[in-house]
C-alpha positions as CSV (number, residue, x, y, z in Angstrom):
1,M,-29.3,-11.1,96.9
2,P,-30.0,-9.0,93.5
3,E,-27.7,-6.3,92.2
4,I,-28.6,-2.6,91.2
5,R,-26.7,-0.2,88.9
6,C,-24.9,2.4,91.0
7,P,-27.5,5.0,91.8
8,L,-25.3,7.7,91.0
9,E,-24.4,6.4,87.4
10,E,-28.1,5.7,86.8
11,A,-29.1,9.4,88.1
12,A,-26.3,10.9,85.7
13,G,-27.9,9.2,82.7
14,R,-31.5,10.2,83.5
15,Y,-30.8,13.6,84.9
16,G,-27.5,14.7,83.4
17,Q,-27.6,18.5,83.6
18,R,-30.0,18.8,86.5
19,P,-28.4,20.0,89.8
20,A,-27.4,17.3,92.1
21,V,-25.6,19.4,94.8
22,I,-26.1,23.0,95.6
23,S,-23.7,24.7,97.9
24,G,-23.6,28.3,98.2
25,S,-23.3,29.6,94.6
26,R,-21.5,26.2,93.6
27,I,-23.7,24.3,91.4
28,L,-22.8,20.5,90.7
29,S,-24.9,18.7,87.8
30,Y,-25.4,15.1,88.1
31,A,-23.2,14.5,85.1
32,E,-20.4,16.5,86.9
33,F,-21.1,14.9,90.0
34,H,-20.8,11.3,88.5
35,D,-17.6,12.3,86.7
36,R,-16.0,13.7,89.9
37,V,-16.9,10.4,91.9
38,T,-15.5,8.2,89.1
39,R,-12.3,10.1,88.9
40,T,-11.7,10.0,92.7
41,T,-12.5,6.3,92.6
42,A,-9.6,6.0,90.3
43,A,-7.5,8.1,92.7
44,L,-8.3,5.9,95.6
45,R,-7.4,2.8,93.9
46,R,-4.0,4.5,92.9
47,A,-3.6,5.5,96.5
48,G,-4.0,1.9,97.7
49,C,-7.4,1.6,98.7
50,D,-9.0,-1.8,97.9
51,P,-12.4,-3.3,97.8
52,G,-13.7,-4.8,101.0
53,E,-11.4,-2.5,103.4
54,R,-12.6,0.2,105.6
55,V,-12.1,3.9,104.8
56,A,-13.3,6.5,107.3
57,I,-14.0,10.1,106.5
58,L,-13.4,12.9,109.1
59,A,-14.7,16.2,107.6
60,P,-17.6,18.6,107.9
61,N,-20.5,18.3,105.4
62,S,-19.4,19.7,101.9
63,P,-19.8,18.5,98.2
64,D,-16.4,17.0,98.5
65,Y,-17.5,14.8,101.4
66,L,-20.3,13.5,99.2
67,V,-17.8,12.9,96.4
68,W,-15.3,10.9,98.9
69,L,-18.2,9.0,100.3
70,L,-19.7,7.8,97.1
71,A,-16.2,7.1,95.5
72,V,-15.4,4.7,98.6
73,L,-18.7,2.9,97.8
74,R,-18.0,2.9,94.0
75,L,-14.7,1.2,94.9
76,G,-16.3,-1.5,97.0
77,A,-14.9,-0.4,100.2
78,V,-16.7,0.3,103.5
79,C,-17.2,3.9,104.2
80,C,-16.8,5.0,108.0
81,P,-18.1,8.6,108.7
82,M,-16.6,9.8,111.9
83,N,-18.2,12.5,114.2
84,T,-16.2,15.4,113.8
85,R,-17.2,16.7,117.3
86,L,-15.2,14.0,119.1
87,P,-11.6,14.5,120.3
88,N,-9.0,13.0,118.1
89,R,-8.0,10.5,120.7
90,T,-11.6,9.2,120.7
91,V,-11.7,9.0,116.9
92,A,-8.5,7.1,116.8
93,D,-9.9,4.7,119.6
94,L,-13.0,4.1,117.6
95,L,-11.1,3.5,114.4
96,R,-9.0,0.8,115.9
97,R,-12.2,-0.9,117.4
98,I,-13.3,-1.3,113.8
99,D,-9.9,-2.3,112.4
100,C,-10.1,0.7,109.9
101,R,-6.5,1.8,108.6
102,K,-7.2,4.5,106.2
103,L,-8.7,7.8,106.8
104,V,-9.7,10.8,104.5
105,A,-9.5,13.7,106.8
106,R,-10.3,17.6,106.3
107,F,-10.9,19.3,109.7
108,P,-9.5,22.2,111.3
109,D,-8.5,20.4,114.6
110,Q,-6.2,18.0,112.9
111,E,-2.5,18.7,114.0
112,G,-2.1,15.8,116.3
113,L,-4.2,13.3,114.1
114,D,-1.2,11.6,112.6
115,D,0.7,11.1,115.8
116,I,-2.5,9.3,117.5
117,T,-3.6,7.1,114.5
118,S,0.0,5.4,114.0
119,G,-0.2,2.6,111.4
120,M,-2.9,4.3,109.4
121,K,-2.8,6.1,106.1
122,I,-4.2,9.3,106.2
123,F,-5.3,11.4,103.1
124,R,-5.7,14.9,103.3
125,G,-8.7,16.2,101.3
126,G,-6.4,17.7,98.5
127,D,-4.6,14.1,98.2
128,L,-7.8,13.0,96.5
129,S,-8.5,15.8,94.1
130,A,-10.2,14.4,91.2
131,A,-9.1,17.3,88.7
132,G,-7.7,15.6,86.0
133,A,-7.4,12.2,87.1
134,P,-7.2,9.6,84.7
135,L,-10.3,7.2,84.5
136,E,-9.7,3.4,84.8
137,E,-11.9,1.2,82.6
138,D,-13.2,-0.8,85.7
139,V,-14.5,2.2,87.7
140,Q,-16.6,3.9,84.9
141,G,-19.6,1.7,85.3
142,S,-20.5,-0.8,88.0
143,T,-23.2,-2.8,89.8
144,M,-23.8,-2.9,93.3
145,P,-24.8,-6.2,95.2
146,L,-27.4,-5.1,97.6
147,D,-25.9,-7.5,100.4
148,R,-22.3,-5.9,100.0
149,P,-21.3,-3.9,103.3
150,A,-21.4,0.0,102.5
151,T,-21.0,1.7,105.8
152,I,-20.1,1.6,109.4
153,V,-22.1,4.4,111.4
154,F,-21.4,4.8,115.1
155,T,-24.6,5.3,117.4
156,S,-24.4,8.3,119.5
157,G,-23.4,6.7,122.7
158,S,-24.9,9.4,124.9
159,T,-25.5,6.7,127.4
160,G,-22.6,4.4,126.9
161,T,-20.0,3.2,124.4
162,P,-20.8,3.9,120.9
163,K,-21.7,0.9,118.7
164,A,-20.4,0.4,115.3
165,V,-23.5,-0.4,113.1
166,L,-22.8,-1.9,109.7
167,H,-25.2,-1.3,106.9
168,S,-25.5,-2.7,103.5
169,Y,-26.4,-1.2,100.0
170,G,-29.4,-2.8,100.3
171,N,-30.4,-1.1,103.7
172,Y,-30.0,2.3,102.0
173,Y,-31.7,1.4,98.7
174,Y,-35.0,-0.1,100.4
175,N,-34.9,2.8,103.1
176,A,-35.0,5.3,100.3
177,L,-37.6,3.5,98.2
178,G,-40.1,3.3,101.2
179,C,-39.4,7.1,102.3
180,N,-40.0,8.3,98.7
181,R,-43.1,6.3,98.4
182,N,-44.5,7.8,101.5
183,L,-43.4,11.5,100.9
184,P,-43.0,12.0,97.3
185,L,-39.7,13.1,96.1
186,S,-38.8,13.9,92.2
187,A,-36.4,15.9,89.9
188,G,-36.5,19.5,90.9
189,D,-37.2,19.1,94.4
190,R,-34.5,20.2,96.9
191,W,-33.8,18.3,100.1
192,L,-31.6,20.5,102.9
193,L,-28.9,18.3,104.0
194,D,-28.5,19.8,107.6
195,L,-27.9,16.8,109.4
196,P,-24.3,15.5,109.8
197,L,-23.0,12.6,107.4
198,Y,-21.8,10.8,110.4
199,H,-25.6,10.3,111.2
200,V,-27.4,7.9,109.4
201,G,-30.3,10.4,108.8
202,G,-27.8,12.5,106.8
203,L,-26.8,9.7,104.7
204,G,-30.3,8.8,104.0
205,I,-31.1,12.1,102.6
206,L,-28.2,11.4,100.0
207,F,-29.7,8.2,98.8
208,R,-33.2,9.3,98.6
209,C,-32.1,12.2,96.3
210,L,-30.1,10.1,94.0
211,L,-32.9,7.7,93.4
212,A,-35.3,10.5,92.8
213,G,-33.0,13.0,90.9
214,A,-33.6,15.4,93.5
215,T,-31.3,18.1,94.6
216,V,-29.0,18.1,97.9
217,V,-28.6,21.4,99.4
218,M,-25.6,22.1,101.5
219,P,-25.3,25.7,102.6
220,D,-22.0,27.3,103.2
221,G,-22.8,28.0,106.9
222,G,-23.4,31.1,109.0
223,E,-26.9,31.5,107.8
224,T,-29.9,31.0,109.9
225,L,-32.1,27.8,109.1
226,D,-35.0,30.2,108.0
227,A,-32.8,32.0,105.8
228,V,-31.4,28.8,104.1
229,L,-35.1,27.7,103.6
230,E,-35.9,30.7,101.7
231,R,-32.7,31.4,99.6
232,Y,-32.4,27.7,98.3
233,E,-36.3,27.1,97.8
234,I,-36.0,24.0,100.1
235,T,-39.0,21.6,99.4
236,H,-38.0,18.9,101.8
237,L,-36.2,19.1,105.3
238,S,-35.2,16.6,107.9
239,V,-35.0,17.9,111.5
240,V,-34.9,16.8,115.0
241,V,-36.8,18.2,117.8
242,T,-34.0,20.6,119.1
243,Q,-34.0,22.1,115.4
244,L,-37.7,22.4,115.0
245,H,-37.7,24.1,118.5
246,R,-35.1,26.7,116.8
247,L,-37.3,27.0,113.6
248,L,-40.5,27.9,115.7
249,Q,-38.6,30.7,117.6
250,Q,-38.7,32.7,114.3
251,P,-41.3,35.4,114.1
252,E,-44.6,34.2,113.1
253,S,-44.6,36.4,110.1
254,V,-41.7,34.1,108.6
255,R,-43.2,31.8,106.0
256,Y,-41.6,29.2,103.9
257,P,-43.9,29.0,100.6
258,F,-41.5,26.3,98.8
259,L,-41.6,23.9,101.9
260,R,-43.6,20.7,101.5
261,Y,-42.4,18.1,103.8
262,V,-40.5,18.5,107.1
263,V,-39.6,15.0,108.5
264,L,-39.4,15.2,112.3
265,G,-37.5,12.4,114.2
266,G,-35.0,11.7,116.8
267,S,-37.1,11.2,119.8
268,P,-40.7,11.2,121.1
269,V,-42.4,14.4,120.0
270,P,-44.3,17.0,122.4
271,L,-47.6,17.0,121.2
272,K,-47.7,20.8,121.9
273,L,-44.6,21.2,119.4
274,L,-46.6,19.5,116.7
275,S,-49.7,21.7,117.5
276,R,-47.5,25.0,117.2
277,A,-45.9,23.6,114.0
278,S,-49.4,23.2,112.6
279,E,-50.5,26.3,113.7
280,R,-47.5,28.1,111.9
281,G,-48.2,26.3,108.7
282,L,-45.3,24.0,108.7
283,P,-46.0,20.6,107.0
284,V,-44.5,18.3,109.7
285,F,-44.5,14.7,109.5
286,A,-43.4,12.8,112.8
287,S,-41.3,9.7,112.3
288,Y,-39.7,7.0,114.4
289,G,-36.4,5.1,113.7
290,C,-33.0,4.2,114.7
291,T,-29.5,3.7,113.4
292,E,-30.0,-0.1,113.3
293,M,-32.8,0.3,110.9
294,T,-31.1,2.9,108.6
295,S,-33.2,5.7,110.0
296,Q,-37.0,5.9,109.3
297,V,-39.3,2.9,110.4
298,T,-42.6,4.6,110.6
299,T,-43.7,8.2,109.4
300,T,-47.1,10.0,109.1
301,G,-48.2,10.5,105.6
302,V,-50.0,13.1,103.6
303,D,-53.3,11.4,104.1
304,S,-52.9,11.1,107.9
305,T,-55.7,12.8,109.9
306,T,-54.9,15.5,112.4
307,A,-55.0,13.1,115.3
308,Q,-52.8,10.4,113.5
309,R,-50.2,13.2,112.8
310,L,-49.5,13.4,116.7
311,T,-48.4,9.7,116.6
312,S,-45.1,8.6,115.1
313,G,-46.7,7.4,111.8
314,K,-47.3,4.2,110.2
315,L,-44.9,1.4,109.0
316,L,-43.2,2.4,105.8
317,P,-42.6,-0.2,103.1
318,Y,-39.7,-2.9,103.4
319,R,-39.9,-2.7,107.2
320,R,-41.6,-4.9,109.9
321,L,-42.7,-3.9,113.4
322,R,-44.3,-5.7,116.3
323,I,-44.8,-4.8,120.0
324,G,-43.0,-7.4,122.1
325,E,-42.9,-8.3,125.7
326,E,-43.5,-5.4,128.2
327,G,-44.3,-3.2,125.3
328,E,-41.0,-3.3,123.7
329,I,-40.7,-2.3,119.8
330,Q,-39.1,-4.9,117.7
331,L,-38.1,-4.5,114.1
332,A,-37.2,-6.6,111.0
333,G,-37.2,-6.1,107.2
334,E,-34.9,-5.2,104.4
335,T,-33.6,-2.1,106.1
336,L,-32.3,-4.0,109.0
337,F,-28.5,-3.6,109.8
338,M,-26.0,-6.3,109.2
339,G,-24.7,-6.2,112.8
340,Y,-22.5,-4.5,115.1
341,V,-18.9,-4.5,113.9
342,E,-16.3,-5.6,116.7
343,G,-12.8,-5.7,115.5
344,E,-12.9,-8.0,112.3
345,G,-16.0,-9.8,113.7
346,L,-19.7,-9.1,113.3
347,R,-22.2,-9.5,116.2
348,R,-26.1,-9.6,115.1
349,P,-28.2,-8.9,118.3
350,L,-31.5,-10.6,117.2
351,T,-34.3,-12.7,118.6
352,E,-34.4,-16.5,117.6
353,D,-36.8,-15.5,114.8
354,G,-34.8,-12.6,113.6
355,W,-36.2,-9.5,115.2
356,F,-34.1,-6.6,116.5
357,A,-35.4,-5.5,120.2
358,T,-34.9,-1.6,120.2
359,G,-35.1,-1.0,123.9
360,D,-38.0,1.5,122.9
361,L,-41.3,1.2,124.4
362,G,-44.6,1.9,122.3
363,R,-47.9,0.7,121.2
364,L,-50.1,0.4,118.1
365,D,-53.6,1.4,117.4
366,E,-56.0,-0.4,115.6
367,E,-55.1,1.4,112.2
368,G,-51.4,0.7,112.7
369,Y,-50.1,4.1,113.8
370,L,-47.2,3.8,116.3
371,T,-47.1,5.8,119.6
372,V,-43.7,5.9,121.3
373,I,-43.8,5.8,124.9
374,G,-40.0,6.2,125.6
375,R,-36.7,4.3,126.1
376,R,-36.7,1.2,128.6
377,D,-33.4,2.4,129.7
378,N,-34.6,5.8,130.7
379,R,-37.3,4.6,132.9
380,F,-36.7,4.1,136.7
381,F,-38.4,3.0,139.9
382,S,-39.4,5.4,142.7
383,G,-41.1,3.8,145.7
384,G,-42.1,0.9,143.6
385,E,-43.6,2.9,141.1
386,T,-42.4,2.9,137.4
387,I,-41.6,6.4,136.1
388,H,-41.1,7.2,132.4
389,P,-39.5,10.4,132.2
390,E,-40.7,11.1,128.6
391,E,-44.4,11.0,129.8
392,I,-43.6,13.9,132.4
393,E,-41.7,16.0,129.6
394,R,-44.5,15.7,127.5
395,A,-47.0,16.9,130.1
396,L,-44.6,19.8,131.1
397,T,-44.3,20.9,127.4
398,D,-48.0,21.0,127.1
399,H,-47.6,24.2,129.5
400,D,-47.7,27.5,127.5
401,G,-44.6,28.6,129.4
402,V,-42.3,25.5,128.7
403,E,-40.4,25.4,125.6
404,Q,-38.2,22.1,126.4
405,A,-38.1,19.8,129.4
406,V,-35.8,16.8,130.7
407,V,-36.6,14.6,133.4
408,V,-34.0,12.5,135.2
409,P,-33.6,10.6,138.4
410,I,-31.6,11.3,141.5
411,P,-30.7,9.0,144.3
412,D,-33.1,9.2,147.2
413,E,-32.6,7.6,150.7
414,E,-36.4,6.7,151.2
415,F,-37.6,5.8,147.7
416,G,-34.6,4.8,146.0
417,Q,-34.8,7.3,143.3
418,R,-36.9,10.4,142.6
419,C,-37.2,12.6,139.7
420,V,-36.2,16.2,138.9
421,A,-36.9,18.5,135.9
422,F,-34.8,21.0,133.7
423,V,-37.0,23.4,132.1
424,Q,-36.2,25.7,129.3
425,P,-38.9,28.3,129.6
426,R,-40.7,30.5,126.8
427,E,-41.8,34.2,127.0
428,E,-43.4,33.3,130.4
429,H,-41.3,32.2,133.2
430,P,-43.4,29.8,135.4
431,D,-42.0,28.8,138.7
432,G,-41.6,25.3,140.1
433,D,-44.8,25.3,142.2
434,A,-46.8,26.5,139.4
435,L,-45.4,23.5,137.0
436,A,-46.0,21.1,139.9
437,E,-49.6,22.1,140.3
438,W,-50.1,21.7,136.4
439,L,-48.6,18.3,136.4
440,R,-50.8,17.1,139.2
441,Q,-53.9,18.0,137.0
442,T,-53.0,15.1,134.7
443,L,-50.4,12.9,136.4
444,P,-50.3,10.8,139.6
445,R,-48.6,12.9,142.2
446,Y,-45.7,10.3,142.5
447,K,-44.7,11.5,138.9
448,V,-44.5,15.1,140.0
449,P,-40.7,16.1,140.1
450,D,-39.3,17.1,143.4
451,A,-37.4,20.0,142.0
452,F,-37.6,22.1,138.9
453,Y,-34.3,23.6,137.7
454,Q,-33.3,26.1,135.1
455,W,-32.3,24.9,131.6
456,P,-28.5,25.0,131.4
457,E,-26.3,26.3,128.6
458,T,-26.2,23.7,125.7
459,D,-24.2,23.3,122.6
460,P,-26.0,25.4,119.9
461,N,-24.8,22.7,117.3
462,A,-26.3,19.7,119.4
463,F,-28.9,17.5,117.4
464,K,-29.9,15.5,120.6
465,I,-30.5,15.8,124.2
466,D,-27.7,14.3,126.1
467,R,-29.5,12.7,129.0
468,G,-26.3,11.6,130.7
469,R,-25.1,15.2,131.1
470,F,-28.5,16.1,132.5
471,R,-28.2,13.2,135.1
472,R,-24.7,14.3,136.2
473,L,-25.7,17.8,136.5
474,A,-28.7,16.8,138.5
475,V,-26.4,15.1,141.1
476,D,-23.2,17.0,141.0
477,G,-24.3,20.7,140.4
478,P,-28.0,21.6,139.5
479,T,-28.5,25.2,137.9
480,A,-30.8,27.4,139.8
481,P,-34.2,26.3,140.9
482,L,-37.4,27.6,139.3
483,G,-39.1,26.5,142.7
484,Q,-39.2,23.6,145.0
485,R,-41.9,21.2,145.7
486,A,-42.3,20.4,149.5
487,E,-45.0,17.9,149.5
488,Q,-46.2,14.5,148.5
489,R,-43.9,11.7,147.7
490,P,-44.5,8.4,146.0
491,G,-47.2,6.2,146.9
492,G,-49.3,9.1,147.9
493,G,-52.5,8.3,145.6
494,A,-53.6,8.6,142.1
């Protein structure tokens, strides 16, 4: 496997005084960024961190976080970004699972962290201050083997125990090369880092900017997304469906003259949402990806037609995709992860010929554009019929009065399982009977939910829908009904 020069060192040599990171009124040039990372690498080494070991980071997004992250990688250690929204005890359990014994922590709720991570060495943010730290000759310049382990990122775990995904330098390098080739990024552009760095999507933004000499923008907090886009003159933005919903709730008079690319991912995208974004002049590019492929796999491009922009796009360079048995999406290529970390071991769950089975269902058209149908583990069977919740959700969000919808199964004595829907309305408030009638125009009757419930209160900081929570809510204590269907069960015709 070839080596590359450290991307930050390369960028510092090319772009010197250009801004690498902007946060509030603070601007960090590429030269300053590189100097801080180099000195922090030396501080880590003096503190007892060694190449090859695992070093976790538990902190909110900040310029310091980026410095710690790249310093860990420069040292040759493996960086393990941790979810700041998890309880401390859960964080400790996950760290023990991956045999990680060092932690950089800066988070408000840390009082009990030392007690529940016995045997770990914990650095507070100030312990690794780069100010005045002497340099060491062997950290001032370095190459990075592309097959060297770089990060361990945990999957969301919304439907089970989070998996610890090991990525290499090469995974991030080729991911960034392919993404930048599809949606151009160059020095002077500004990419808003609005995704957490414990998600692979957030990490991918950093590497894309490093390779292009672009600027990572990290707001101080407290500002709305539309205000941030205008204030920092953002050119590139990555969002999930929930964030795009929030952006579209702004008045139609609000425009974003600097914004050229909005990369949308995270789940199958409602067509109505893409249409609304297009009407507002938002340059949205739908994508499909997963943690195991280091984020984006397919994305629409600047030359995609209107119809093609309603898909999840075409395969990006350095990736491979095929549709396997029962329509399952299978992936391979230079961005494919190294495996799942289990203690000191590594499990690589691939087919005999080296492909990763995603559990997602999809289809390719004749021009290679991917349409994602949904998750195989989301589907369920009702009266012998297969139901894909995502299909019903897309049909619901085509209704002018529906902002978001989640469909989940509940136990049923006669049919095994039946579906119910949680609906977030727009200005109009359609009742359940009206929505049932709407669905019967395009879907078989057995796919029309038995009940429609009000959308529950959700965490405003959540980036993804937690289907497990909706399933539990549907069984244990649904919200107020929008209306109730009283007719037609599965098997009743087309």
